[in-house]
PyMOL Python script that loads the backbone (N, CA, C, O; Angstrom):
from pymol import cmd

cmd.read_pdbstr("""\
ATOM      1  N   UNK A   1      39.823  21.701 -24.478  1.00  0.00           N
ATOM      2  CA  UNK A   1      38.818  20.681 -24.799  1.00  0.00           C
ATOM      3  C   UNK A   1      39.059  19.405 -23.995  1.00  0.00           C
ATOM      4  O   UNK A   1      38.104  18.714 -23.639  1.00  0.00           O
ATOM      5  N   UNK A   2      40.313  19.083 -23.705  1.00  0.00           N
ATOM      6  CA  UNK A   2      40.600  17.854 -22.969  1.00  0.00           C
ATOM      7  C   UNK A   2      39.920  17.857 -21.609  1.00  0.00           C
ATOM      8  O   UNK A   2      39.341  16.849 -21.204  1.00  0.00           O
ATOM      9  N   UNK A   3      39.984  18.984 -20.897  1.00  0.00           N
ATOM     10  CA  UNK A   3      39.344  19.038 -19.583  1.00  0.00           C
ATOM     11  C   UNK A   3      37.845  18.836 -19.701  1.00  0.00           C
ATOM     12  O   UNK A   3      37.239  18.189 -18.846  1.00  0.00           O
ATOM     13  N   UNK A   4      37.239  19.379 -20.746  1.00  0.00           N
ATOM     14  CA  UNK A   4      35.807  19.194 -20.959  1.00  0.00           C
ATOM     15  C   UNK A   4      35.492  17.723 -21.237  1.00  0.00           C
ATOM     16  O   UNK A   4      34.500  17.188 -20.742  1.00  0.00           O
ATOM     17  N   UNK A   5      36.332  17.087 -22.020  1.00  0.00           N
ATOM     18  CA  UNK A   5      36.148  15.658 -22.321  1.00  0.00           C
ATOM     19  C   UNK A   5      36.249  14.845 -21.038  1.00  0.00           C
ATOM     20  O   UNK A   5      35.390  14.010 -20.755  1.00  0.00           O
ATOM     21  N   UNK A   6      37.289  15.088 -20.274  1.00  0.00           N
ATOM     22  CA  UNK A   6      37.498  14.346 -19.024  1.00  0.00           C
ATOM     23  C   UNK A   6      36.342  14.591 -18.056  1.00  0.00           C
ATOM     24  O   UNK A   6      35.884  13.661 -17.391  1.00  0.00           O
ATOM     25  N   UNK A   7      35.872  15.820 -17.971  1.00  0.00           N
ATOM     26  CA  UNK A   7      34.750  16.145 -17.086  1.00  0.00           C
ATOM     27  C   UNK A   7      33.499  15.375 -17.484  1.00  0.00           C
ATOM     28  O   UNK A   7      32.810  14.822 -16.627  1.00  0.00           O
ATOM     29  N   UNK A   8      33.203  15.337 -18.784  1.00  0.00           N
ATOM     30  CA  UNK A   8      32.019  14.606 -19.251  1.00  0.00           C
ATOM     31  C   UNK A   8      32.164  13.103 -19.008  1.00  0.00           C
ATOM     32  O   UNK A   8      31.215  12.450 -18.576  1.00  0.00           O
ATOM     33  N   UNK A   9      33.338  12.560 -19.283  1.00  0.00           N
ATOM     34  CA  UNK A   9      33.573  11.127 -19.054  1.00  0.00           C
ATOM     35  C   UNK A   9      33.443  10.781 -17.574  1.00  0.00           C
ATOM     36  O   UNK A   9      32.784   9.806 -17.213  1.00  0.00           O
ATOM     37  N   UNK A  10      34.071  11.580 -16.724  1.00  0.00           N
ATOM     38  CA  UNK A  10      34.026  11.328 -15.276  1.00  0.00           C
ATOM     39  C   UNK A  10      32.598  11.402 -14.756  1.00  0.00           C
ATOM     40  O   UNK A  10      32.187  10.586 -13.931  1.00  0.00           O
ATOM     41  N   UNK A  11      31.847  12.377 -15.237  1.00  0.00           N
ATOM     42  CA  UNK A  11      30.454  12.515 -14.805  1.00  0.00           C
ATOM     43  C   UNK A  11      29.611  11.320 -15.196  1.00  0.00           C
ATOM     44  O   UNK A  11      28.810  10.829 -14.400  1.00  0.00           O
ATOM     45  N   UNK A  12      29.790  10.850 -16.426  1.00  0.00           N
ATOM     46  CA  UNK A  12      29.032   9.687 -16.884  1.00  0.00           C
ATOM     47  C   UNK A  12      29.396   8.440 -16.081  1.00  0.00           C
ATOM     48  O   UNK A  12      28.519   7.701 -15.635  1.00  0.00           O
ATOM     49  N   UNK A  13      30.684   8.216 -15.901  1.00  0.00           N
ATOM     50  CA  UNK A  13      31.121   7.023 -15.169  1.00  0.00           C
ATOM     51  C   UNK A  13      30.606   7.062 -13.728  1.00  0.00           C
ATOM     52  O   UNK A  13      30.075   6.070 -13.229  1.00  0.00           O
ATOM     53  N   UNK A  14      30.763   8.198 -13.070  1.00  0.00           N
ATOM     54  CA  UNK A  14      30.324   8.313 -11.673  1.00  0.00           C
ATOM     55  C   UNK A  14      28.817   8.119 -11.545  1.00  0.00           C
ATOM     56  O   UNK A  14      28.354   7.364 -10.690  1.00  0.00           O
ATOM     57  N   UNK A  15      28.055   8.800 -12.396  1.00  0.00           N
ATOM     58  CA  UNK A  15      26.592   8.781 -12.258  1.00  0.00           C
ATOM     59  C   UNK A  15      25.965   7.509 -12.814  1.00  0.00           C
ATOM     60  O   UNK A  15      25.165   6.865 -12.135  1.00  0.00           O
ATOM     61  N   UNK A  16      26.319   7.142 -14.040  1.00  0.00           N
ATOM     62  CA  UNK A  16      25.608   6.065 -14.726  1.00  0.00           C
ATOM     63  C   UNK A  16      26.226   4.680 -14.558  1.00  0.00           C
ATOM     64  O   UNK A  16      25.518   3.675 -14.619  1.00  0.00           O
ATOM     65  N   UNK A  17      27.530   4.618 -14.350  1.00  0.00           N
ATOM     66  CA  UNK A  17      28.159   3.301 -14.209  1.00  0.00           C
ATOM     67  C   UNK A  17      28.341   2.943 -12.729  1.00  0.00           C
ATOM     68  O   UNK A  17      27.942   1.864 -12.293  1.00  0.00           O
ATOM     69  N   UNK A  18      28.940   3.848 -11.972  1.00  0.00           N
ATOM     70  CA  UNK A  18      29.196   3.564 -10.556  1.00  0.00           C
ATOM     71  C   UNK A  18      27.997   3.856  -9.661  1.00  0.00           C
ATOM     72  O   UNK A  18      27.935   3.386  -8.525  1.00  0.00           O
ATOM     73  N   UNK A  19      27.036   4.642 -10.181  1.00  0.00           N
ATOM     74  CA  UNK A  19      25.851   5.053  -9.407  1.00  0.00           C
ATOM     75  C   UNK A  19      26.249   5.846  -8.164  1.00  0.00           C
ATOM     76  O   UNK A  19      25.595   5.769  -7.124  1.00  0.00           O
ATOM     77  N   UNK A  20      27.352   6.620  -8.296  1.00  0.00           N
ATOM     78  CA  UNK A  20      27.838   7.490  -7.231  1.00  0.00           C
ATOM     79  C   UNK A  20      28.077   8.874  -7.830  1.00  0.00           C
ATOM     80  O   UNK A  20      29.224   9.230  -8.103  1.00  0.00           O
ATOM     81  N   UNK A  21      27.021   9.663  -8.040  1.00  0.00           N
ATOM     82  CA  UNK A  21      27.150  10.935  -8.746  1.00  0.00           C
ATOM     83  C   UNK A  21      28.180  11.901  -8.164  1.00  0.00           C
ATOM     84  O   UNK A  21      28.735  12.712  -8.905  1.00  0.00           O
ATOM     85  N   UNK A  22      28.445  11.840  -6.889  1.00  0.00           N
ATOM     86  CA  UNK A  22      29.398  12.753  -6.270  1.00  0.00           C
ATOM     87  C   UNK A  22      30.836  12.274  -6.299  1.00  0.00           C
ATOM     88  O   UNK A  22      31.730  12.978  -5.829  1.00  0.00           O
ATOM     89  N   UNK A  23      31.075  11.094  -6.839  1.00  0.00           N
ATOM     90  CA  UNK A  23      32.422  10.526  -6.814  1.00  0.00           C
ATOM     91  C   UNK A  23      33.337  11.251  -7.786  1.00  0.00           C
ATOM     92  O   UNK A  23      32.998  11.449  -8.953  1.00  0.00           O
ATOM     93  N   UNK A  24      34.494  11.640  -7.289  1.00  0.00           N
ATOM     94  CA  UNK A  24      35.507  12.270  -8.140  1.00  0.00           C
ATOM     95  C   UNK A  24      36.415  11.180  -8.709  1.00  0.00           C
ATOM     96  O   UNK A  24      36.817  10.259  -7.998  1.00  0.00           O
ATOM     97  N   UNK A  25      36.729  11.298  -9.985  1.00  0.00           N
ATOM     98  CA  UNK A  25      37.626  10.352 -10.647  1.00  0.00           C
ATOM     99  C   UNK A  25      38.784  11.150 -11.225  1.00  0.00           C
ATOM    100  O   UNK A  25      38.580  12.046 -12.044  1.00  0.00           O
ATOM    101  N   UNK A  26      39.993  10.825 -10.801  1.00  0.00           N
ATOM    102  CA  UNK A  26      41.185  11.524 -11.290  1.00  0.00           C
ATOM    103  C   UNK A  26      41.460  11.115 -12.738  1.00  0.00           C
ATOM    104  O   UNK A  26      41.162   9.986 -13.128  1.00  0.00           O
ATOM    105  N   UNK A  27      42.028  12.024 -13.539  1.00  0.00           N
ATOM    106  CA  UNK A  27      42.306  11.711 -14.946  1.00  0.00           C
ATOM    107  C   UNK A  27      43.195  10.489 -15.153  1.00  0.00           C
ATOM    108  O   UNK A  27      43.071   9.797 -16.163  1.00  0.00           O
ATOM    109  N   UNK A  28      44.095  10.216 -14.197  1.00  0.00           N
ATOM    110  CA  UNK A  28      44.999   9.084 -14.352  1.00  0.00           C
ATOM    111  C   UNK A  28      44.611   7.873 -13.498  1.00  0.00           C
ATOM    112  O   UNK A  28      45.353   6.893 -13.439  1.00  0.00           O
ATOM    113  N   UNK A  29      43.468   7.938 -12.849  1.00  0.00           N
ATOM    114  CA  UNK A  29      42.995   6.817 -12.028  1.00  0.00           C
ATOM    115  C   UNK A  29      42.679   5.617 -12.922  1.00  0.00           C
ATOM    116  O   UNK A  29      42.029   5.762 -13.957  1.00  0.00           O
ATOM    117  N   UNK A  30      43.132   4.463 -12.526  1.00  0.00           N
ATOM    118  CA  UNK A  30      42.895   3.245 -13.303  1.00  0.00           C
ATOM    119  C   UNK A  30      41.428   2.850 -13.179  1.00  0.00           C
ATOM    120  O   UNK A  30      40.903   2.701 -12.076  1.00  0.00           O
ATOM    121  N   UNK A  31      40.790   2.686 -14.301  1.00  0.00           N
ATOM    122  CA  UNK A  31      39.371   2.354 -14.324  1.00  0.00           C
ATOM    123  C   UNK A  31      39.144   0.853 -14.427  1.00  0.00           C
ATOM    124  O   UNK A  31      38.408   0.274 -13.627  1.00  0.00           O
ATOM    125  N   UNK A  32      39.765   0.235 -15.394  1.00  0.00           N
ATOM    126  CA  UNK A  32      39.516  -1.176 -15.668  1.00  0.00           C
ATOM    127  C   UNK A  32      40.461  -2.078 -14.882  1.00  0.00           C
ATOM    128  O   UNK A  32      40.021  -3.012 -14.212  1.00  0.00           O
ATOM    129  N   UNK A  33      41.758  -1.798 -14.964  1.00  0.00           N
ATOM    130  CA  UNK A  33      42.724  -2.671 -14.293  1.00  0.00           C
ATOM    131  C   UNK A  33      42.567  -2.659 -12.780  1.00  0.00           C
ATOM    132  O   UNK A  33      42.999  -3.594 -12.105  1.00  0.00           O
ATOM    133  N   UNK A  34      41.944  -1.597 -12.232  1.00  0.00           N
ATOM    134  CA  UNK A  34      41.701  -1.550 -10.785  1.00  0.00           C
ATOM    135  C   UNK A  34      40.389  -2.233 -10.405  1.00  0.00           C
ATOM    136  O   UNK A  34      40.138  -2.505  -9.231  1.00  0.00           O
ATOM    137  N   UNK A  35      39.556  -2.506 -11.411  1.00  0.00           N
ATOM    138  CA  UNK A  35      38.255  -3.102 -11.148  1.00  0.00           C
ATOM    139  C   UNK A  35      37.156  -2.078 -10.894  1.00  0.00           C
ATOM    140  O   UNK A  35      36.013  -2.452 -10.632  1.00  0.00           O
ATOM    141  N   UNK A  36      37.484  -0.800 -10.968  1.00  0.00           N
ATOM    142  CA  UNK A  36      36.481   0.244 -10.743  1.00  0.00           C
ATOM    143  C   UNK A  36      35.356   0.150 -11.768  1.00  0.00           C
ATOM    144  O   UNK A  36      34.181   0.256 -11.419  1.00  0.00           O
ATOM    145  N   UNK A  37      35.716  -0.046 -13.022  1.00  0.00           N
ATOM    146  CA  UNK A  37      34.741  -0.211 -14.101  1.00  0.00           C
ATOM    147  C   UNK A  37      34.864  -1.645 -14.610  1.00  0.00           C
ATOM    148  O   UNK A  37      35.934  -2.066 -15.049  1.00  0.00           O
ATOM    149  N   UNK A  38      33.771  -2.382 -14.547  1.00  0.00           N
ATOM    150  CA  UNK A  38      33.769  -3.772 -14.985  1.00  0.00           C
ATOM    151  C   UNK A  38      33.663  -3.900 -16.496  1.00  0.00           C
ATOM    152  O   UNK A  38      33.255  -2.964 -17.184  1.00  0.00           O
ATOM    153  N   UNK A  39      34.027  -5.047 -16.994  1.00  0.00           N
ATOM    154  CA  UNK A  39      34.024  -5.275 -18.437  1.00  0.00           C
ATOM    155  C   UNK A  39      32.630  -5.162 -19.043  1.00  0.00           C
ATOM    156  O   UNK A  39      32.494  -4.802 -20.213  1.00  0.00           O
ATOM    157  N   UNK A  40      31.599  -5.464 -18.269  1.00  0.00           N
ATOM    158  CA  UNK A  40      30.238  -5.365 -18.794  1.00  0.00           C
ATOM    159  C   UNK A  40      29.837  -3.911 -19.058  1.00  0.00           C
ATOM    160  O   UNK A  40      28.939  -3.647 -19.858  1.00  0.00           O
ATOM    161  N   UNK A  41      30.487  -2.993 -18.399  1.00  0.00           N
ATOM    162  CA  UNK A  41      30.159  -1.568 -18.556  1.00  0.00           C
ATOM    163  C   UNK A  41      30.901  -0.914 -19.716  1.00  0.00           C
ATOM    164  O   UNK A  41      30.594   0.222 -20.080  1.00  0.00           O
ATOM    165  N   UNK A  42      31.860  -1.601 -20.294  1.00  0.00           N
ATOM    166  CA  UNK A  42      32.640  -1.002 -21.380  1.00  0.00           C
ATOM    167  C   UNK A  42      31.782  -0.642 -22.585  1.00  0.00           C
ATOM    168  O   UNK A  42      32.010   0.388 -23.219  1.00  0.00           O
ATOM    169  N   UNK A  43      30.813  -1.467 -22.903  1.00  0.00           N
ATOM    170  CA  UNK A  43      29.941  -1.176 -24.044  1.00  0.00           C
ATOM    171  C   UNK A  43      29.147   0.090 -23.775  1.00  0.00           C
ATOM    172  O   UNK A  43      29.009   0.927 -24.667  1.00  0.00           O
ATOM    173  N   UNK A  44      28.622   0.249 -22.566  1.00  0.00           N
ATOM    174  CA  UNK A  44      27.885   1.469 -22.211  1.00  0.00           C
ATOM    175  C   UNK A  44      28.788   2.694 -22.328  1.00  0.00           C
ATOM    176  O   UNK A  44      28.370   3.735 -22.836  1.00  0.00           O
ATOM    177  N   UNK A  45      30.019   2.563 -21.859  1.00  0.00           N
ATOM    178  CA  UNK A  45      30.962   3.673 -21.935  1.00  0.00           C
ATOM    179  C   UNK A  45      31.310   3.988 -23.392  1.00  0.00           C
ATOM    180  O   UNK A  45      31.399   5.157 -23.768  1.00  0.00           O
ATOM    181  N   UNK A  46      31.506   2.965 -24.202  1.00  0.00           N
ATOM    182  CA  UNK A  46      31.815   3.177 -25.622  1.00  0.00           C
ATOM    183  C   UNK A  46      30.643   3.856 -26.331  1.00  0.00           C
ATOM    184  O   UNK A  46      30.854   4.759 -27.140  1.00  0.00           O
ATOM    185  N   UNK A  47      29.430   3.440 -26.042  1.00  0.00           N
ATOM    186  CA  UNK A  47      28.254   4.071 -26.652  1.00  0.00           C
ATOM    187  C   UNK A  47      28.135   5.531 -26.230  1.00  0.00           C
ATOM    188  O   UNK A  47      27.784   6.386 -27.042  1.00  0.00           O
ATOM    189  N   UNK A  48      28.425   5.816 -24.972  1.00  0.00           N
ATOM    190  CA  UNK A  48      28.413   7.197 -24.503  1.00  0.00           C
ATOM    191  C   UNK A  48      29.441   8.030 -25.263  1.00  0.00           C
ATOM    192  O   UNK A  48      29.148   9.143 -25.698  1.00  0.00           O
ATOM    193  N   UNK A  49      30.636   7.488 -25.418  1.00  0.00           N
ATOM    194  CA  UNK A  49      31.701   8.195 -26.140  1.00  0.00           C
ATOM    195  C   UNK A  49      31.276   8.461 -27.582  1.00  0.00           C
ATOM    196  O   UNK A  49      31.428   9.575 -28.082  1.00  0.00           O
ATOM    197  N   UNK A  50      30.751   7.448 -28.239  1.00  0.00           N
ATOM    198  CA  UNK A  50      30.335   7.605 -29.639  1.00  0.00           C
ATOM    199  C   UNK A  50      29.215   8.634 -29.775  1.00  0.00           C
ATOM    200  O   UNK A  50      29.263   9.488 -30.661  1.00  0.00           O
ATOM    201  N   UNK A  51      28.222   8.559 -28.917  1.00  0.00           N
ATOM    202  CA  UNK A  51      27.078   9.475 -28.985  1.00  0.00           C
ATOM    203  C   UNK A  51      27.451  10.905 -28.592  1.00  0.00           C
ATOM    204  O   UNK A  51      26.984  11.865 -29.205  1.00  0.00           O
ATOM    205  N   UNK A  52      28.281  11.040 -27.583  1.00  0.00           N
ATOM    206  CA  UNK A  52      28.609  12.361 -27.050  1.00  0.00           C
ATOM    207  C   UNK A  52      29.647  13.101 -27.886  1.00  0.00           C
ATOM    208  O   UNK A  52      29.545  14.310 -28.093  1.00  0.00           O
ATOM    209  N   UNK A  53      30.639  12.367 -28.362  1.00  0.00           N
ATOM    210  CA  UNK A  53      31.766  13.014 -29.041  1.00  0.00           C
ATOM    211  C   UNK A  53      31.810  12.750 -30.542  1.00  0.00           C
ATOM    212  O   UNK A  53      32.650  13.313 -31.244  1.00  0.00           O
ATOM    213  N   UNK A  54      30.913  11.898 -31.040  1.00  0.00           N
ATOM    214  CA  UNK A  54      30.842  11.644 -32.474  1.00  0.00           C
ATOM    215  C   UNK A  54      32.040  10.910 -33.044  1.00  0.00           C
ATOM    216  O   UNK A  54      32.420  11.128 -34.194  1.00  0.00           O
ATOM    217  N   UNK A  55      32.634  10.041 -32.243  1.00  0.00           N
ATOM    218  CA  UNK A  55      33.764   9.235 -32.713  1.00  0.00           C
ATOM    219  C   UNK A  55      33.383   7.761 -32.683  1.00  0.00           C
ATOM    220  O   UNK A  55      32.470   7.365 -31.958  1.00  0.00           O
ATOM    221  N   UNK A  56      34.068   6.967 -33.455  1.00  0.00           N
ATOM    222  CA  UNK A  56      33.808   5.528 -33.496  1.00  0.00           C
ATOM    223  C   UNK A  56      34.829   4.788 -32.634  1.00  0.00           C
ATOM    224  O   UNK A  56      36.019   5.104 -32.652  1.00  0.00           O
ATOM    225  N   UNK A  57      34.355   3.814 -31.890  1.00  0.00           N
ATOM    226  CA  UNK A  57      35.198   2.948 -31.071  1.00  0.00           C
ATOM    227  C   UNK A  57      35.015   1.533 -31.594  1.00  0.00           C
ATOM    228  O   UNK A  57      33.899   1.014 -31.614  1.00  0.00           O
ATOM    229  N   UNK A  58      36.103   0.911 -32.014  1.00  0.00           N
ATOM    230  CA  UNK A  58      36.040  -0.472 -32.496  1.00  0.00           C
ATOM    231  C   UNK A  58      35.887  -1.426 -31.313  1.00  0.00           C
ATOM    232  O   UNK A  58      36.363  -1.151 -30.211  1.00  0.00           O
ATOM    233  N   UNK A  59      35.217  -2.541 -31.558  1.00  0.00           N
ATOM    234  CA  UNK A  59      35.042  -3.545 -30.499  1.00  0.00           C
ATOM    235  C   UNK A  59      36.382  -3.998 -29.928  1.00  0.00           C
ATOM    236  O   UNK A  59      36.484  -4.285 -28.736  1.00  0.00           O
ATOM    237  N   UNK A  60      37.407  -4.062 -30.771  1.00  0.00           N
ATOM    238  CA  UNK A  60      38.730  -4.512 -30.328  1.00  0.00           C
ATOM    239  C   UNK A  60      39.406  -3.510 -29.396  1.00  0.00           C
ATOM    240  O   UNK A  60      40.402  -3.838 -28.752  1.00  0.00           O
ATOM    241  N   UNK A  61      38.870  -2.286 -29.318  1.00  0.00           N
ATOM    242  CA  UNK A  61      39.441  -1.264 -28.441  1.00  0.00           C
ATOM    243  C   UNK A  61      38.807  -1.254 -27.052  1.00  0.00           C
ATOM    244  O   UNK A  61      39.223  -0.474 -26.195  1.00  0.00           O
ATOM    245  N   UNK A  62      37.835  -2.082 -26.820  1.00  0.00           N
ATOM    246  CA  UNK A  62      37.163  -2.138 -25.522  1.00  0.00           C
ATOM    247  C   UNK A  62      37.993  -2.952 -24.543  1.00  0.00           C
ATOM    248  O   UNK A  62      37.650  -4.086 -24.207  1.00  0.00           O
ATOM    249  N   UNK A  63      39.096  -2.353 -24.088  1.00  0.00           N
ATOM    250  CA  UNK A  63      40.015  -3.050 -23.193  1.00  0.00           C
ATOM    251  C   UNK A  63      40.788  -2.036 -22.354  1.00  0.00           C
ATOM    252  O   UNK A  63      40.659  -0.827 -22.549  1.00  0.00           O
ATOM    253  N   UNK A  64      41.581  -2.536 -21.432  1.00  0.00           N
ATOM    254  CA  UNK A  64      42.333  -1.666 -20.529  1.00  0.00           C
ATOM    255  C   UNK A  64      43.395  -0.856 -21.258  1.00  0.00           C
ATOM    256  O   UNK A  64      43.777   0.211 -20.778  1.00  0.00           O
ATOM    257  N   UNK A  65      43.880  -1.323 -22.389  1.00  0.00           N
ATOM    258  CA  UNK A  65      44.894  -0.581 -23.128  1.00  0.00           C
ATOM    259  C   UNK A  65      44.342   0.751 -23.645  1.00  0.00           C
ATOM    260  O   UNK A  65      45.092   1.715 -23.800  1.00  0.00           O
ATOM    261  N   UNK A  66      43.057   0.804 -23.907  1.00  0.00           N
ATOM    262  CA  UNK A  66      42.430   2.004 -24.460  1.00  0.00           C
ATOM    263  C   UNK A  66      41.602   2.757 -23.429  1.00  0.00           C
ATOM    264  O   UNK A  66      41.565   3.987 -23.450  1.00  0.00           O
ATOM    265  N   UNK A  67      40.941   2.045 -22.530  1.00  0.00           N
ATOM    266  CA  UNK A  67      39.943   2.638 -21.632  1.00  0.00           C
ATOM    267  C   UNK A  67      40.372   2.659 -20.168  1.00  0.00           C
ATOM    268  O   UNK A  67      39.515   2.822 -19.300  1.00  0.00           O
ATOM    269  N   UNK A  68      41.656   2.504 -19.853  1.00  0.00           N
ATOM    270  CA  UNK A  68      42.021   2.330 -18.445  1.00  0.00           C
ATOM    271  C   UNK A  68      42.106   3.617 -17.638  1.00  0.00           C
ATOM    272  O   UNK A  68      42.206   3.562 -16.412  1.00  0.00           O
ATOM    273  N   UNK A  69      42.071   4.769 -18.288  1.00  0.00           N
ATOM    274  CA  UNK A  69      42.025   6.025 -17.534  1.00  0.00           C
ATOM    275  C   UNK A  69      41.288   7.063 -18.362  1.00  0.00           C
ATOM    276  O   UNK A  69      41.164   6.947 -19.581  1.00  0.00           O
ATOM    277  N   UNK A  70      40.810   8.067 -17.673  1.00  0.00           N
ATOM    278  CA  UNK A  70      40.127   9.158 -18.370  1.00  0.00           C
ATOM    279  C   UNK A  70      41.080   9.853 -19.329  1.00  0.00           C
ATOM    280  O   UNK A  70      40.679  10.257 -20.420  1.00  0.00           O
ATOM    281  N   UNK A  71      42.342   9.995 -18.928  1.00  0.00           N
ATOM    282  CA  UNK A  71      43.328  10.657 -19.783  1.00  0.00           C
ATOM    283  C   UNK A  71      43.555   9.869 -21.070  1.00  0.00           C
ATOM    284  O   UNK A  71      43.631  10.457 -22.148  1.00  0.00           O
ATOM    285  N   UNK A  72      43.664   8.538 -20.968  1.00  0.00           N
ATOM    286  CA  UNK A  72      43.832   7.693 -22.152  1.00  0.00           C
ATOM    287  C   UNK A  72      42.642   7.824 -23.084  1.00  0.00           C
ATOM    288  O   UNK A  72      42.803   7.996 -24.292  1.00  0.00           O
ATOM    289  N   UNK A  73      41.473   7.744 -22.528  1.00  0.00           N
ATOM    290  CA  UNK A  73      40.257   7.806 -23.318  1.00  0.00           C
ATOM    291  C   UNK A  73      40.092   9.187 -23.957  1.00  0.00           C
ATOM    292  O   UNK A  73      39.681   9.292 -25.113  1.00  0.00           O
ATOM    293  N   UNK A  74      40.409  10.234 -23.214  1.00  0.00           N
ATOM    294  CA  UNK A  74      40.329  11.593 -23.767  1.00  0.00           C
ATOM    295  C   UNK A  74      41.304  11.770 -24.924  1.00  0.00           C
ATOM    296  O   UNK A  74      40.980  12.427 -25.912  1.00  0.00           O
ATOM    297  N   UNK A  75      42.493  11.190 -24.809  1.00  0.00           N
ATOM    298  CA  UNK A  75      43.479  11.281 -25.908  1.00  0.00           C
ATOM    299  C   UNK A  75      42.962  10.581 -27.152  1.00  0.00           C
ATOM    300  O   UNK A  75      43.137  11.078 -28.265  1.00  0.00           O
ATOM    301  N   UNK A  76      42.331   9.439 -26.972  1.00  0.00           N
ATOM    302  CA  UNK A  76      41.737   8.701 -28.107  1.00  0.00           C
ATOM    303  C   UNK A  76      40.645   9.535 -28.758  1.00  0.00           C
ATOM    304  O   UNK A  76      40.579   9.634 -29.983  1.00  0.00           O
ATOM    305  N   UNK A  77      39.797  10.127 -27.948  1.00  0.00           N
ATOM    306  CA  UNK A  77      38.705  10.940 -28.460  1.00  0.00           C
ATOM    307  C   UNK A  77      39.252  12.146 -29.233  1.00  0.00           C
ATOM    308  O   UNK A  77      38.804  12.439 -30.342  1.00  0.00           O
ATOM    309  N   UNK A  78      40.222  12.837 -28.635  1.00  0.00           N
ATOM    310  CA  UNK A  78      40.832  13.994 -29.300  1.00  0.00           C
ATOM    311  C   UNK A  78      41.423  13.620 -30.644  1.00  0.00           C
ATOM    312  O   UNK A  78      41.271  14.352 -31.622  1.00  0.00           O
ATOM    313  N   UNK A  79      42.095  12.486 -30.695  1.00  0.00           N
ATOM    314  CA  UNK A  79      42.728  12.050 -31.935  1.00  0.00           C
ATOM    315  C   UNK A  79      41.722  11.764 -33.039  1.00  0.00           C
ATOM    316  O   UNK A  79      42.043  11.857 -34.224  1.00  0.00           O
ATOM    317  N   UNK A  80      40.505  11.415 -32.643  1.00  0.00           N
ATOM    318  CA  UNK A  80      39.485  11.042 -33.637  1.00  0.00           C
ATOM    319  C   UNK A  80      38.514  12.160 -33.969  1.00  0.00           C
ATOM    320  O   UNK A  80      37.712  12.030 -34.894  1.00  0.00           O
ATOM    321  N   UNK A  81      38.575  13.234 -33.243  1.00  0.00           N
ATOM    322  CA  UNK A  81      37.641  14.354 -33.491  1.00  0.00           C
ATOM    323  C   UNK A  81      38.107  15.174 -34.683  1.00  0.00           C
ATOM    324  O   UNK A  81      37.459  16.155 -35.049  1.00  0.00           O
TER     325      UNK A  81
END
""", "prot")
cmd.dss("prot")
cmd.show_as("cartoon", "prot")
cmd.util.cbc("prot")
cmd.orient("prot")
């Protein structure tokens, strides 16, 4: 399931946030701390996670500690499913 989660997250980020549908994102690639994903996009990403995986993301979790890599985010999602 983790690979499926990471695949869905990477696809959404590449297509809808970065507007680069063909871009590959590694599971451990830094998203926020590298500047790849801006802070304004975190809400969109959180809404995608909530809608797609049926988990709740608190506003206080919209930060690099929680969302800085696909692997981190997938672990959070798995823990809440």
